[in-house]
Phi, psi and omega in degrees: 000136180261124180236337181228125185235127175269129184242119180279113179264089179273251179281149175296335179295324180267344186298325181304311181292314181300313182291322179297318179294318180295318179296320179303317179286316183301321180295321181286334185254357186053050183257165175251151183249140171242106178274126182237132174239127185241133174253128179250093184302325182299325177281322183289332181275345182284123180243007179082181179301138183245139175289160178268130179171166179292132176091353183295316181296323178295315178297320179296318179297321180293322179296315179298317179296319179299319179296315182298321179293320179294318178299315180301319180293319178297316180296319178299317180294317181293319180295319178297315179299316181300310183295315183296316181292321180294316180296318180296328181270353181072029182258126178296141187203157172220161176236152179220121175255123184229157180236132179144199179290114186296328183290320177292319182295313181294318179300326178286317181295325186291345178303333188243022180235154179270334185203148175242140176237120180229162171279149175298336178219163175072048186283306193232344190267357168057034178062023182255316175232159183302135178286134173304136184292341184252023185303311180295322178298319180293324178297313180293321178297331179276001178096012180276094180189157004294151185224139168252112179256117192250156179280173187291330182255128181277140166212143181303145180271107179242344181224122183244124178254123179258117177268102185257119183275343184097350181280164177300316182292325177295321179294323178298324181295311181288331176295320178297320178301312181297313184292335180293331180079009182282152181052056185295337182264357185287146172283133185240136173232132178256124178242148180224124177268117184200136177274342176270099188296324180293312181294319180297319181294321179295317179298315182295321180295321177295320177296315179301317179296323178296314178300317183297325178297336178256022176060036176240118174278139181224156165265155177229152180209126178259128187231135175263119181162187182262113182296328178304319184272333193251345186292320180293312175302322178298313182299318181291322178294323180281350180067043177292144176260343183209142175249128171261109190254116173270203179209171172226131190297132173235186184276323183284154185304309183296324179287335173292321182286315189255322195086158184300315182296310182295324180296316178294323177295318181299325184275341184209019183288136174274356182244155173302148180237142171251120181237131182233347182233000000 
């Protein structure tokens, strides 16, 4: 059961989707939301190598001040949107504005939350400086999970696609999804990419039985092919609103955490992702 949800308020452009997804879950779970906005001065103040010359320091100071003002305005807009939408939905909420390393701050806050909701892009830099391309990967590597990483455009989650690799860690991911109780009315389909049809069928039947034990009906589908290349087209064709992405263990750290399929989804999925391992 989900009762406390951490909501990442990055850019106001992404806040609409992030907040809407968080409210959708909060309403069904009777949960409270904590909206967090983080300012990282070290990134905002970095202006790169500077030429030597008269007036350079003044221009640099002006650039830094301009960035800080833009960030303050973005945070104000995101916080206002968050508060207004929560009040309109009748969802209890609080906001927290913090300064420092966003990865450390979020990793500390998540200790006392049941779920995190972030945008797939635009986490911390508030459209002022370029967002690190691996921000979500770093959050998960820091232990920030379970996580719902959402796309820029909100749509209600009515169809959930579970990409099951067959690994223990992948099973943990879909079990966490089931045990959380989120999206109880959504249609769920579990897909498994496997060339061994007998082994694949046994895994899917076991997954189906697990969902049934928790009073969740699911569809199942066994597919021969490469999940890295085919899972997103499959999801789009099936009109999935959410992907539950497990993993399969590899040697590198991120591949141990995500697996090849989930890692590629994290870097380029057009759909929201649920990640728990």
